[in-house]
N, C-alpha and C positions, 0 to 999 in steps of 0.2 A: 270900760265895762258899762253896759247898759244898766240903768238902775232897775231895781227889783220891781217897783210898781209899774214901770213901763212894760216889763216883760209879762206881768200878770195881765195887763190890758191887751197884750198881743196874743194871748192864748186862744181867744175865739177866732183870730185871723190866721192861725198857723196853717201851713200848706199841707193839705191832706192828699191830694192827687192831682194829676195833670190830665187835661183833655185837649189834645192837639190834633189837627187834621193831617196826621202823618201815617205812613204805612206800617202795618204789622205791629200794633201796640201790644205791649206786655207789661205786667206788673209783678214785682216781687214784694218782699216784706217792706222795703224802704224805697226802692227805686222803680221808676217806670222807664221803659225804653222803647224806641221807635227806630225803624230802619230808615236810612237816608241813602240817596244815590251815591255811587262811587265807592261801594264797600264800606260805608261809614254807618255809625249808629249814634243816636242821641240818647244819652242817659240823663234822666231828670231825677234828682234826689229830693224826696219829699221830707216833711217834718214828722213822718210817722215814727213812733217808737214801739218796738216789739220786745216782749219778754214773755216767758212761759209759752213760747211758740205761738204767740198771737199778738196782733197789734192792739195796744192798750190806749194810746192817745196820740195827739200831735203836739210837738214841743217847738215853740217859736225858735226859728233860726237853726234848728238842729240840722236840717238838710243843707243849708248853706255852709255850716261848719264842716260837715262830712265831705261835701263837694270840694270846697276850697282847700281843706286840709289834705285831702287826697291829691289834689293838683300840686300842692306845695311839695308833698313827699315824692310824687312822680318826678318833679324837677330835680329834687335832691339826689335821686337814686338812678338817674340815667347812666351814670358811669359804671354802675353795677350791672344793670340789665335794662334793656329797652322796655318801654311800656306802650299801652294802647292809646294814650291821650293824644289828641290832635289840637283841641282848642277848648276854651271855657267861655262860651258866648253869654253866659248868665251866671250869677252867683250860685244858682241851684242846678246848673246844667253843664254837661261836658260832652263834646263830640269825640268819639273814639273810633278806632279801627274795628271793624267786625272781625272777630277771631273765633276759632274753635276752642272753647274752654276745655281744659283737661278735666277728667272726671275724678280729680283728687283735690281735696283741700289740704294745704300744707300748714300744719300747726307747728310753730316753733315755741318751745317752752324753756324758760330760764330758771324756773322755780317749781317745786312740787306743791301744787295748790289746786283748788277747784272742787266743786260739789256735783257737777253734772256727771252723767254716766260715762262720758268719754274723758273726764278729767283725771290727771295723774293721782292726785291725793285721794279721790274717791276710790279708785281701783286699789291703791296702796292700803287704804283704811279697811277695805274688804279682805285684806290678807294676801293680795297678789304681790309677788315680787318680780315676776317676769311680765312687764307691761310694754306694749308696743315693740317687743323684741329687745328691750333693754332689761338688764338685771339690776335691781335696786337692793341695797343692803338693809339690814334691820336697823331700827332706831331712828329713822328719819322723822322729822316733825313737819307739821303743816306749815307751808309758806317758806320752807328752807330753800336756800339757793342750791342749784345743781352744780356739780363740778364744771360742766360746760353745757351750753344750750343744746337741746336735742330736738329732732324732727319727729313728730308723731302724726303721721298722715291719717286721714279718714276719707271714706267715700263721700260723695255728695248725695245725701238722701238714702241711697241704697234701696234694696227691695222692701224694707220696712217703712220707708219714708223718713227714717232718721239716719244721721251720720253713723257709719259703722267703722270701728277701729281697724287699722291696718298696721303691719310692720313695714319698714322701708323696703324689705326684701319682697313682701307680697305685692307691692305696687307693680313690680316687673313680672313677678311670677303669675299674677292674675291677668297680665296683659293690659293693665291700665295705661302704662307708659313703657316705651322701649328703654333699655338701660342707658343709652347715651342721653336721651332727653331727661330722664330722671336724675342723672348725674348733674346736668346743667341746672335743673330746678333746685336740687338740694344745695348745691354750692351757692346759688343766688340767694336762697332763703336764709342761709346762715350768715351770709355777708350783709344782707339787708337788716337782719335782726341785730347784728353787731353795731351797724351804723345807727339803727334806731335806738339802741340802748345808750350809745354815746350822746346822741342829741337829747334824749330824754333826761339823762343825768345832768346835762348842762342846764336843763329847765327845772331841776330839783325833783325829778320824777324817776321811777323805775319802770322800764318796760318789762313786764313780767312774762307775758306770752302774747302771741298774736296769730292771726290767720292770714295766709297769703293765697292768692289764686293766680294761676298762670294759664296761658293759652297759646295756640299756634298761630303765627302770622300767616296771612294768605300768601299764596305763591307769588314771588316777585317783590314782596315787601322788602325794602332796602334795610330795615332795622333788624333783620334776623328772624330766625324761626320761632324762638320762644319769647313771649312777651309777658310782663307783669300786668295784671288786669284787676278790675273791680275797685277795691279801695286799699289804702295803705296806712297802717298805724293810726287809725281813728279810734275814738271811744267806743264805736260799735264793734270793731274787729280786734281790739286789743285790750289787755288789762294793764292798768297803770296804778302804781302805789306811790305815796309820798315818801321821798327818799330820806328826809331828815328824821322821821319818826319810825322808820321800818324796824331798825335793830331793837329799839326799846320795846316795841310791841311784840316782836318775835320772841325776845327773851322772856317776856311775861306770858307768852302763850296767847296773846291777843291778836285779833285780826288787824291787818295792816290798814292804814288809812288809804282808801281807794279814790281814784279819779274817774272811774268808769260809771256805768249805770247801775251798779249793784245796789245802790241805795234805793233805787226804784223797786227792785224785787223785795228788799227788806221792808219797805213801806207796805207792800201788799201782804207780805207774810204776817206783819203785825196785826193786820185786819183779818187774818185767818185764811187768806187766799193763796193757794200754791199752784194755780193753773187749772183747777177743775171748776166747771160751772161758769156762771156769769161773774165777771170781775166787779168788785165794788167801785162805785164812783169815788174819784179822788178829787181833792180841792185843786183849784187853779194854781195855788201856791206851790204845789209839788212840781208842776210842769214848768213853772217859772224858775224854780231851783235847778231843775234839770237843764234848762236853757243856760243858766249861769254857768253850770259846770262844763257844758260843751264849749261855750265861748271861752272860758278860762283855759281849758286844755288847748284850744286852738292858739290862743295868744302865748301861752307858755312854750309850746313846741315850735311854733313858727317865728316867734319873736316879733310878730306884727300885730298892730292894733286891729281888732275886728271892726269892720265897717258894715253895719247891717244893711241888707238890701231893702228896697222899698216894698212895703206890703200894700195891697195883696200881691202875692207872688205870681198868681196866674196871669194877671194883666201885664205885669212887668216882663214875665217870661216871654209872652207872645211878642211884645214890642222888641225885645232884644233878639229873639230868633229871626224876626223880620229884618232887623238891621244887619244881621249876619247872613241874610239870604238863605235861611234854612226853612222858611215858611213861604 
């Protein structure tokens, strides 16, 4: 693990965005992407950290963790379903197949928890007992394990710009996916989640819930029609709890010890910020702590020692892309 003082010194150098002489550049909350010849795409994962639906800061090595951890999971899950990864030319970059993303985010949940508008516990606490097409009994408690993991799909953005809840039946009824494709996606998602929980358990962690994205491979792609895309079981796409203390905290009605970025949101809430207006300036120590957490999760899950890439990322990225004949 990189020592804390070194991470604090790295905060000003964290990788905010990429500027590359490649076609059709786009940017999302965390990733930038560029079209490459031959039906390929370059994904560059920055150190940007988003919460409250906005980018708050850049966290040293966060992008490298997300990129390399996703690559590790893609390699582990190939026997379950093919994915879009072709190569990893740089710690912060991945070359993938260009696919047609499905208009559905596939959320798999193993516990009833969460406070956002689409979260199970939030809906349950409001008095709903029919949620995402599932019937929930009275008397459930926050953070309680479900009898079995369930799929709770949402749209991607939707007309309001926010994810909108769906039932599994509505995915096909609304014409978002055909029944055969949706059956493939659901089976893959549940199997991926089971494997993810098993690997997390060996690392002393609970995989609570996660988001998967899938897409359609181009015609003639030998790996099949449906591909797993985006990222897999990262701290950005998944909720993790500490396994050894979960039961004690649950029995006391306390929040579980988390391994995700929830502590960032809590730090802002303590300063009175919940997403409205200009966010307060936070100390570099907070972002160094976030960096430590991301690196810790990478090492726990993969079983590998994190080897930090050379900073600044931009210069190194260009050199590595040239070596790989991508520039």
